[in-house]
C-alpha positions as CSV (number, residue, x, y, z in Angstrom):
1,X,113.7,93.2,102.0
2,X,112.8,90.0,100.4
3,X,112.6,88.1,103.3
4,X,109.9,90.4,105.0
5,X,108.1,90.4,101.8
6,X,108.0,86.6,102.0
7,X,107.3,86.7,105.9
8,X,103.8,89.0,105.6
9,X,102.7,86.9,102.0
10,X,102.9,83.9,104.0
11,X,100.3,85.5,106.7
12,X,97.8,86.4,103.7
13,X,98.2,83.9,101.4
14,X,97.1,81.5,103.9
15,X,94.0,83.6,104.7
16,X,90.9,83.1,102.8
17,X,89.0,86.6,103.1
18,X,92.9,88.3,101.5
19,X,91.9,86.0,98.4
20,X,88.3,87.0,98.4
21,X,89.0,90.7,98.7
22,X,91.9,90.9,96.3
23,X,90.2,88.5,93.9
24,X,86.9,90.9,93.6
25,X,89.6,94.0,93.2
26,X,91.4,92.8,90.4
27,X,88.5,91.0,88.5
28,X,86.2,94.1,89.3
29,X,89.1,95.9,87.3
30,X,89.3,94.2,84.7
31,X,85.8,93.8,84.4
32,X,85.1,97.4,84.4
33,X,87.9,98.6,82.4
34,X,87.7,96.2,80.0
35,X,84.4,96.6,79.0
36,X,83.6,100.2,78.3
37,X,82.8,99.5,75.0
38,X,80.4,96.6,75.6
39,X,78.6,99.0,77.9
40,X,78.4,101.9,75.4
41,X,77.1,99.4,72.4
42,X,74.6,98.0,75.0
43,X,73.6,101.7,76.0
44,X,72.8,102.2,72.3
45,X,70.9,99.4,71.5
46,X,68.9,100.2,74.9
47,X,68.6,103.7,74.5
48,X,66.4,104.8,71.3
49,X,68.1,107.0,68.7
50,X,71.5,106.8,70.6
51,X,72.8,104.6,68.1
52,X,71.5,106.1,65.1
53,X,73.5,109.5,65.9
54,X,76.4,108.6,67.1
55,X,78.7,105.8,65.8
56,X,79.8,103.8,69.1
57,X,83.4,103.0,67.5
58,X,83.8,106.2,67.6
59,X,84.2,107.3,70.8
60,X,87.9,107.1,71.9
61,X,87.5,105.2,74.9
62,X,90.3,102.7,73.9
63,X,92.2,105.1,71.5
64,X,95.8,105.5,71.8
65,X,96.9,107.9,73.6
66,X,93.2,108.4,75.6
67,X,93.3,104.6,77.1
68,X,95.8,105.4,79.5
69,X,94.5,108.5,81.3
70,X,90.9,106.8,80.7
71,X,91.9,103.4,82.2
72,X,93.8,104.9,85.2
73,X,91.3,107.8,86.3
74,X,88.7,104.6,86.3
75,X,91.2,102.1,87.8
76,X,91.7,104.9,91.0
77,X,88.0,104.6,92.1
78,X,88.6,101.3,92.8
79,X,91.2,101.6,95.3
80,X,88.5,101.5,98.6
81,X,88.3,98.0,98.1
82,X,92.2,97.0,98.4
83,X,92.3,99.5,101.0
84,X,90.0,97.7,103.1
85,X,92.2,94.7,102.5
86,X,95.0,96.6,103.6
87,X,92.7,97.5,107.3
88,X,91.9,94.5,107.9
89,X,95.5,92.8,106.9
90,X,97.0,95.1,109.8
91,X,93.9,95.3,112.4
92,X,93.8,91.2,112.2
93,X,97.9,91.6,113.2
94,X,96.9,93.8,116.5
95,X,93.8,91.4,117.2
96,X,95.6,88.4,117.1
97,X,98.4,89.3,119.0
98,X,100.6,88.1,115.7
99,X,102.5,91.2,115.6
100,X,103.4,90.9,119.6
101,X,104.9,87.5,118.8
102,X,106.9,88.5,115.6
103,X,108.5,91.2,117.7
104,X,109.5,88.4,120.4
105,X,110.6,85.8,117.8
106,X,112.9,88.8,116.8
107,X,111.7,90.7,114.2
108,X,111.8,94.5,115.1
109,X,108.8,97.1,114.8
110,X,110.7,98.7,112.0
111,X,111.1,95.5,109.7
112,X,106.9,94.7,110.8
113,X,106.0,98.0,109.3
114,X,108.7,97.4,106.4
115,X,106.7,94.4,105.6
116,X,103.3,96.0,105.6
117,X,104.7,98.9,103.3
118,X,106.3,96.3,101.4
119,X,103.7,93.9,100.7
120,X,101.3,97.6,99.5
121,X,104.2,98.1,96.8
122,X,103.7,94.9,95.5
123,X,99.5,95.5,95.4
124,X,99.9,99.0,94.1
125,X,102.3,97.6,91.3
126,X,100.1,94.9,90.6
127,X,97.5,96.8,90.0
128,X,99.3,99.4,87.7
129,X,100.7,96.3,85.7
130,X,96.9,95.1,85.1
131,X,95.9,98.1,83.8
132,X,98.6,98.9,81.5
133,X,98.3,95.3,80.1
134,X,94.6,96.3,79.9
135,X,95.1,99.6,78.1
136,X,97.8,97.7,75.4
137,X,95.2,94.9,74.8
138,X,91.6,97.5,74.1
139,X,94.5,100.0,72.5
140,X,95.3,97.4,69.9
141,X,91.7,96.7,69.3
142,X,90.2,99.4,69.1
143,X,92.9,101.8,68.5
144,X,92.2,103.2,64.7
145,X,96.8,103.8,64.9
146,X,99.0,101.5,66.9
147,X,102.1,103.5,65.9
148,X,104.5,104.2,69.1
149,X,104.1,107.6,69.1
150,X,100.9,107.1,69.8
151,X,101.2,104.0,72.6
152,X,103.3,105.8,74.2
153,X,101.8,109.5,74.7
154,X,100.6,109.7,78.3
155,X,101.7,106.3,79.2
156,X,104.2,107.5,81.8
157,X,100.8,107.9,84.2
158,X,101.1,104.6,85.5
159,X,103.7,106.7,87.9
160,X,100.9,108.8,88.8
161,X,98.3,106.1,89.1
162,X,101.2,103.8,91.3
163,X,101.5,106.6,93.7
164,X,98.0,107.2,93.9
165,X,97.1,103.8,95.1
166,X,100.3,103.3,97.1
167,X,99.6,106.2,99.2
168,X,95.9,105.3,99.7
169,X,97.0,101.8,100.7
170,X,99.4,103.6,103.2
171,X,96.7,105.8,104.5
172,X,94.8,102.8,104.9
173,X,97.7,101.5,106.7
174,X,98.0,104.2,109.1
175,X,94.3,104.2,110.2
176,X,94.9,100.7,110.8
177,X,97.7,100.7,113.2
178,X,96.4,103.7,115.1
179,X,92.7,102.6,115.7
180,X,93.6,98.8,115.7
181,X,89.9,97.8,115.1
182,X,88.8,96.8,111.9
183,X,85.0,97.8,111.2
184,X,85.8,101.1,113.0
185,X,88.8,101.8,110.2
186,X,87.0,100.6,107.7
187,X,83.8,103.2,108.5
188,X,86.8,106.1,108.8
189,X,88.7,105.1,105.7
190,X,85.0,105.0,104.1
191,X,84.2,108.4,105.7
192,X,87.4,110.3,105.3
193,X,86.7,111.6,101.7
194,X,82.9,113.2,103.3
195,X,85.2,114.5,105.8
196,X,87.5,116.4,103.3
197,X,85.1,117.3,101.2
198,X,83.2,119.4,104.0
199,X,86.7,121.2,104.7
200,X,87.3,121.8,101.1
201,X,84.1,123.4,100.5
202,X,85.3,125.7,103.6
203,X,88.8,126.4,102.1
204,X,87.2,126.9,98.8
205,X,86.0,129.7,100.2
206,X,88.7,131.0,102.3
207,X,91.6,129.5,101.6
208,X,91.2,128.1,97.7
209,X,95.3,127.6,96.8
210,X,95.2,125.2,100.0
211,X,92.7,122.6,98.4
212,X,95.5,120.7,96.1
213,X,97.6,120.0,99.5
214,X,94.6,117.6,101.0
215,X,95.6,114.3,101.5
216,X,93.2,112.4,99.3
217,X,92.7,115.2,96.7
218,X,96.6,115.3,96.5
219,X,96.2,111.5,95.9
220,X,93.3,112.8,93.2
221,X,95.2,115.1,91.2
222,X,97.7,112.6,90.2
223,X,95.4,111.0,87.6
224,X,93.0,114.3,86.2
225,X,89.5,113.7,85.2
226,X,89.6,112.9,81.8
227,X,86.5,112.6,80.3
228,X,86.0,116.6,79.9
229,X,87.6,116.6,76.6
230,X,84.8,114.6,75.2
231,X,82.9,117.6,75.7
232,X,85.7,120.2,74.4
233,X,86.8,120.8,77.7
234,X,90.6,121.3,78.2
235,X,92.2,119.0,80.7
236,X,95.8,118.7,82.4
237,X,96.8,115.4,80.0
238,X,100.6,115.8,81.5
239,X,102.6,114.8,84.9
240,X,103.2,118.1,87.1
241,X,106.0,117.6,89.8
242,X,104.0,119.4,92.0
243,X,101.2,116.9,92.1
244,X,104.0,113.7,92.9
245,X,105.9,115.8,95.0
246,X,102.1,116.8,97.3
247,X,101.3,113.2,96.9
248,X,104.8,111.3,97.6
249,X,104.7,113.5,100.8
250,X,101.5,112.8,102.2
251,X,102.3,109.2,101.5
252,X,105.7,109.4,103.8
253,X,103.8,111.1,106.2
254,X,101.4,108.3,106.7
255,X,104.1,105.5,107.0
256,X,105.6,108.2,109.1
257,X,102.8,108.3,111.6
258,X,102.6,104.8,111.1
259,X,106.0,104.3,112.5
260,X,105.6,106.6,115.4
261,X,102.6,104.8,116.6
262,X,104.7,101.3,116.6
263,X,107.7,102.5,117.7
264,X,105.7,104.1,121.0
265,X,102.9,101.5,121.5
266,X,102.6,98.5,124.2
267,X,102.8,96.0,121.8
């Protein structure tokens, strides 16, 4: 396993676009997730009268346990950036015939796919680790209480966030394997949410119970929108076995389709 991961990482680490896109992704994640309070303070100074009625420091954006859902939800909005990186990585393998060379050199098609899947695991794990560290740091800075019971409440959503990112990267991998053209695959990856929205609107009228089973919807459902609670609305602040199972099933489908395509393709 580690041997396959090293092979794929060796390709990526010598690829300048990897460093640019990966750097853009992780820097953006860090800046956006860690600067929420500074943004609110700027908003208070800019919008007249706002700060006079609301104490910015009392908004529990980074308070334990709110910080976990808040950060994991916001971070999930940026997964398309790293999804594009996966698309470029996979389609380059076909464009430059490195996948064929790997097979000629003795790597099986299953091992080639596994190397890509393992890289996706690393990227998703790095994202989850970064956001968890940011949550800990900002929580200690802004939270009125750092008691262990508050710190650990809702931290299990790191599992949901990891699966959300990994599932999305698996989708990007599948599209890259199927289409094998970077530009077209990126357009398709960016268009899929709109297409699913159209399908969702029709299902909402005739079969609303099927909506949670849509692929992108299943990934979004892993970490629910948390900010409605600040408008005194009830939210789901716990993991559900159903949401995890549906998202995991779609992730398996994405990787399974990639496997079948590679197995039957003329490289």
